[in-house]
C-alpha positions as CSV (number, residue, x, y, z in Angstrom):
1,X,0.0,0.0,0.0
2,X,1.3,3.4,-0.9
3,X,2.2,6.1,1.6
4,X,-0.8,8.2,0.6
5,X,-3.2,5.3,1.4
6,X,-1.6,4.8,4.8
7,X,-2.0,8.5,5.6
8,X,-5.7,8.4,4.5
9,X,-6.4,5.4,6.7
10,X,-4.7,7.1,9.6
11,X,-6.8,10.2,9.1
12,X,-10.0,8.1,9.0
13,X,-9.0,6.3,12.1
14,X,-8.3,9.5,13.9
15,X,-11.6,11.0,12.8
16,X,-13.5,7.9,13.9
17,X,-11.8,8.0,17.3
18,X,-12.7,11.6,17.7
19,X,-16.4,11.0,17.0
20,X,-16.6,8.1,19.4
21,X,-14.6,9.9,22.1
22,X,-16.7,13.1,21.8
23,X,-19.8,11.1,22.6
24,X,-18.5,9.9,25.9
25,X,-15.9,12.5,27.1
26,X,-16.9,15.7,25.4
27,X,-15.6,17.5,22.4
28,X,-12.7,19.3,24.2
29,X,-11.1,16.2,25.6
30,X,-11.9,14.3,22.4
31,X,-10.1,17.0,20.4
32,X,-7.0,16.8,22.7
33,X,-7.0,12.9,22.5
34,X,-7.3,13.1,18.7
35,X,-4.2,15.2,18.4
36,X,-2.3,12.5,20.3
37,X,-3.6,9.8,18.0
38,X,-2.8,11.9,14.9
39,X,0.8,12.9,15.8
40,X,1.7,9.4,17.2
41,X,0.5,7.1,14.5
42,X,-0.3,3.7,15.9
43,X,1.3,4.4,19.3
44,X,-1.0,7.3,20.2
45,X,-4.1,5.2,19.7
46,X,-2.6,2.2,21.6
47,X,-1.5,4.4,24.5
48,X,-4.9,6.0,24.8
49,X,-6.8,2.7,24.6
50,X,-4.5,1.1,27.2
51,X,-4.9,4.2,29.5
52,X,-8.7,4.0,29.2
53,X,-8.6,0.3,29.9
54,X,-6.6,0.6,33.1
55,X,-8.7,3.6,34.2
56,X,-11.8,1.4,33.8
57,X,-10.1,-1.6,35.6
58,X,-8.9,0.6,38.5
59,X,-11.9,2.9,38.5
60,X,-9.8,5.9,38.5
61,X,-12.5,8.0,37.0
62,X,-14.9,7.4,39.8
63,X,-15.8,10.5,41.8
64,X,-14.5,13.0,39.1
65,X,-18.0,13.9,37.9
66,X,-19.3,17.1,39.3
67,X,-21.5,16.7,42.4
68,X,-25.0,18.1,42.6
69,X,-26.4,18.7,46.0
70,X,-29.9,17.5,46.5
71,X,-32.5,20.3,47.2
72,X,-33.1,20.7,51.0
73,X,-35.3,22.8,53.2
74,X,-33.9,26.1,54.2
75,X,-32.7,26.4,57.8
76,X,-34.5,29.8,58.4
77,X,-38.0,29.7,57.1
78,X,-39.8,32.9,56.3
79,X,-36.7,35.1,56.5
80,X,-34.9,36.5,53.5
81,X,-31.3,37.6,53.8
82,X,-29.5,40.0,51.5
83,X,-26.5,38.7,49.6
84,X,-24.3,41.7,50.4
85,X,-25.1,42.1,54.1
86,X,-22.1,42.7,56.4
87,X,-22.0,43.4,60.1
88,X,-22.5,47.1,60.7
89,X,-19.7,47.1,63.2
90,X,-17.4,46.0,60.4
91,X,-18.6,48.7,58.1
92,X,-16.4,51.3,59.9
93,X,-13.4,49.3,58.8
94,X,-14.2,49.8,55.1
95,X,-11.6,52.1,53.6
96,X,-13.8,53.4,50.8
97,X,-15.4,56.5,52.0
98,X,-18.5,56.4,49.8
99,X,-19.2,52.7,50.5
100,X,-18.8,53.3,54.3
101,X,-21.3,56.2,54.1
102,X,-23.8,54.1,52.1
103,X,-23.6,51.2,54.7
104,X,-24.4,53.4,57.6
105,X,-26.9,55.8,56.1
106,X,-28.9,52.9,54.7
107,X,-28.9,51.3,58.2
108,X,-30.2,54.6,59.7
109,X,-33.0,54.9,57.1
110,X,-34.1,51.4,58.0
111,X,-33.9,52.1,61.8
112,X,-31.8,49.0,62.5
113,X,-29.1,50.7,64.6
114,X,-29.7,50.1,68.3
115,X,-26.3,49.3,69.6
116,X,-24.9,52.2,71.6
117,X,-21.3,51.3,71.0
118,X,-21.8,51.5,67.2
119,X,-23.6,54.8,67.6
120,X,-20.7,56.2,69.6
121,X,-18.2,55.0,67.0
122,X,-20.3,56.6,64.3
123,X,-20.6,59.9,66.2
124,X,-16.8,60.1,66.4
125,X,-16.1,58.9,62.9
126,X,-13.7,60.9,60.9
127,X,-16.3,61.1,58.1
128,X,-18.5,64.1,58.9
129,X,-21.4,62.8,57.0
130,X,-21.5,59.5,59.0
131,X,-21.1,61.5,62.3
132,X,-23.9,63.9,61.2
133,X,-26.3,61.0,60.4
134,X,-25.5,59.3,63.7
135,X,-26.1,62.4,65.8
136,X,-29.3,63.2,63.8
137,X,-30.6,59.7,64.4
138,X,-29.8,59.8,68.1
139,X,-31.3,63.2,68.6
140,X,-34.5,62.2,66.8
141,X,-34.8,59.0,68.9
142,X,-34.2,60.8,72.2
143,X,-36.8,63.5,71.3
144,X,-39.4,60.9,70.6
145,X,-38.6,59.1,73.9
146,X,-38.7,62.4,75.9
147,X,-42.1,63.3,74.3
148,X,-43.5,59.9,75.3
149,X,-42.2,60.3,78.8
150,X,-43.8,63.8,79.1
151,X,-47.1,62.6,77.8
152,X,-47.1,59.6,80.2
153,X,-46.1,61.8,83.1
154,X,-49.0,64.1,82.3
155,X,-51.5,61.2,82.2
156,X,-50.3,59.9,85.5
157,X,-50.4,63.3,87.2
158,X,-54.0,63.8,85.9
159,X,-55.1,60.3,86.9
160,X,-55.3,59.7,90.7
161,X,-56.6,56.1,90.4
162,X,-53.1,54.6,90.4
163,X,-53.6,52.7,87.1
164,X,-51.2,49.8,87.2
165,X,-50.9,49.4,83.5
166,X,-50.1,53.1,83.1
167,X,-47.5,52.9,85.8
168,X,-45.9,49.9,84.2
169,X,-45.8,51.5,80.8
170,X,-44.2,54.6,82.4
171,X,-41.6,52.4,84.1
172,X,-40.8,50.7,80.8
173,X,-40.2,54.2,79.2
174,X,-38.0,55.3,82.1
175,X,-36.0,52.1,81.9
176,X,-35.5,52.7,78.2
177,X,-34.5,56.3,78.8
178,X,-32.0,55.3,81.5
179,X,-30.4,52.8,79.1
180,X,-29.3,55.9,77.1
181,X,-27.0,57.1,79.8
182,X,-24.0,58.0,77.5
183,X,-26.2,60.4,75.6
184,X,-28.0,62.1,78.5
185,X,-26.6,64.9,80.6
186,X,-25.8,63.7,84.2
187,X,-28.3,66.1,85.9
188,X,-31.3,65.0,83.8
189,X,-30.3,61.3,84.0
190,X,-30.0,61.5,87.8
191,X,-33.5,63.1,88.0
192,X,-35.0,60.4,85.8
193,X,-33.3,57.7,87.9
194,X,-34.9,59.2,91.0
195,X,-38.3,59.2,89.3
196,X,-37.7,55.6,88.4
197,X,-36.9,54.6,92.0
198,X,-40.0,56.4,93.3
199,X,-42.1,54.7,90.7
200,X,-40.7,51.2,91.5
201,X,-41.6,51.9,95.2
202,X,-45.2,52.7,94.2
203,X,-45.4,49.6,92.1
204,X,-44.1,47.5,95.0
205,X,-46.9,48.9,97.2
206,X,-49.5,48.2,94.5
207,X,-48.2,44.7,93.7
208,X,-46.1,43.4,96.6
209,X,-45.9,39.9,95.0
210,X,-44.0,41.1,91.9
211,X,-40.4,40.2,92.8
212,X,-38.8,41.9,89.8
213,X,-39.8,45.3,91.2
214,X,-37.8,44.6,94.3
215,X,-34.7,43.5,92.4
216,X,-34.8,46.5,90.0
217,X,-35.2,49.0,92.8
218,X,-32.4,47.4,94.9
219,X,-30.1,47.6,91.9
220,X,-31.0,51.3,91.3
221,X,-30.4,52.1,95.0
222,X,-27.0,50.3,94.9
223,X,-26.2,52.4,91.8
224,X,-26.7,55.6,93.7
225,X,-25.0,54.0,96.8
226,X,-28.0,54.4,99.0
227,X,-27.1,51.3,101.0
228,X,-29.4,52.0,103.9
229,X,-32.6,52.0,101.7
230,X,-31.2,49.0,99.7
231,X,-30.7,47.1,103.0
232,X,-34.3,47.9,104.1
233,X,-35.7,46.7,100.8
234,X,-33.5,43.5,100.9
235,X,-35.0,42.8,104.3
236,X,-38.5,43.3,103.0
237,X,-37.8,41.1,100.0
238,X,-36.4,38.4,102.2
239,X,-39.5,38.6,104.4
240,X,-41.8,38.5,101.4
241,X,-39.9,35.8,99.5
242,X,-38.0,33.6,102.0
243,X,-38.0,30.6,99.8
244,X,-36.6,32.3,96.7
245,X,-32.9,32.3,95.8
246,X,-33.3,35.8,94.4
247,X,-33.7,37.2,97.9
248,X,-30.3,35.8,99.0
249,X,-28.7,36.9,95.7
250,X,-29.8,40.5,96.2
251,X,-28.5,40.4,99.8
252,X,-25.2,39.1,98.5
253,X,-25.1,42.0,95.9
254,X,-25.7,44.5,98.7
255,X,-22.9,43.0,100.9
256,X,-20.6,43.1,97.9
257,X,-21.4,46.8,97.2
258,X,-20.8,47.6,100.9
259,X,-17.6,45.6,100.9
260,X,-18.7,43.8,104.0
261,X,-17.0,40.4,103.8
262,X,-18.4,39.1,107.1
263,X,-22.0,39.7,106.1
264,X,-21.3,38.4,102.7
265,X,-20.1,35.1,104.1
266,X,-23.1,34.9,106.3
267,X,-25.5,35.3,103.4
268,X,-23.5,32.7,101.4
269,X,-23.8,30.2,104.3
270,X,-27.5,31.0,104.6
271,X,-28.0,30.3,100.9
272,X,-26.1,27.0,101.2
273,X,-28.2,25.9,104.2
274,X,-31.5,26.8,102.6
275,X,-33.6,23.9,101.1
276,X,-34.0,25.9,97.9
277,X,-33.3,24.1,94.6
278,X,-30.6,26.4,93.3
279,X,-30.3,27.5,89.7
280,X,-27.1,27.7,87.6
281,X,-26.9,31.4,88.3
282,X,-27.0,30.8,92.1
283,X,-24.5,28.0,91.8
284,X,-22.1,30.2,89.8
285,X,-22.3,32.9,92.5
286,X,-21.5,30.4,95.2
287,X,-18.6,28.9,93.2
288,X,-17.2,32.4,92.6
289,X,-17.2,33.4,96.2
290,X,-15.9,30.0,97.4
291,X,-13.0,30.2,95.0
292,X,-12.3,33.8,96.2
293,X,-12.4,32.7,99.8
294,X,-9.9,29.9,99.2
295,X,-7.5,32.2,97.3
296,X,-7.5,34.6,100.3
297,X,-6.6,31.9,102.8
């Protein structure tokens, strides 16, 4: 057979191999394999066939196919999350000035900024626009809160029937206002704290079985270092709730604030000796003071 006939046969074999290979492995891989067959007459085809044979025997192709995950139910139902959401606290680390402005101003428009630390960071940001928006938002929120407080105070002064629901709503507003301490002048904040303590005292008289009022008033009294009034209220709470661990825990807080180690140990021993089933919080308190007592020995 002439050389031209051999070349023709080789081209036909290469073309046939390409067609068969393209059906099973795709055109790109078939094209690359066909070049090997074409430029290595005889040997190229033999090498590829042996390679495919050993791959089939040893199952080397197993697991190379792309994996498709089965559809599953979303973890959070009924909640849609934006694809480009980042923590607002991290937005201040963005170097691009316009992007940082957009992150924070959009958050303000949506009224999602509640963290005081983030607001403080924004108020002192080197970008004047971000600082302006932060101050504007805080001012607006405080004005709304002060307006609600004034309206509720007027309603309570006009109503002499000691409406419990109205007093509880007023207490909630005062609690929210006191939580804004970094943004309120000390004189105004101190006056509102005094109003809050007086209100808690009224609520205790109206509902003496609401233990949370005792706890809240004791903490406020400790904050202004009125240990005498706090001690009296701790005694009233212990008398009213002798079988509750909260009575002992508030007495422990009082002793801690007074720095009276002897009374503190007495209260700890009393709590240990009580038949009360202690919660994790109470056990943590006992463990803390026990470790402190051993370290001082």
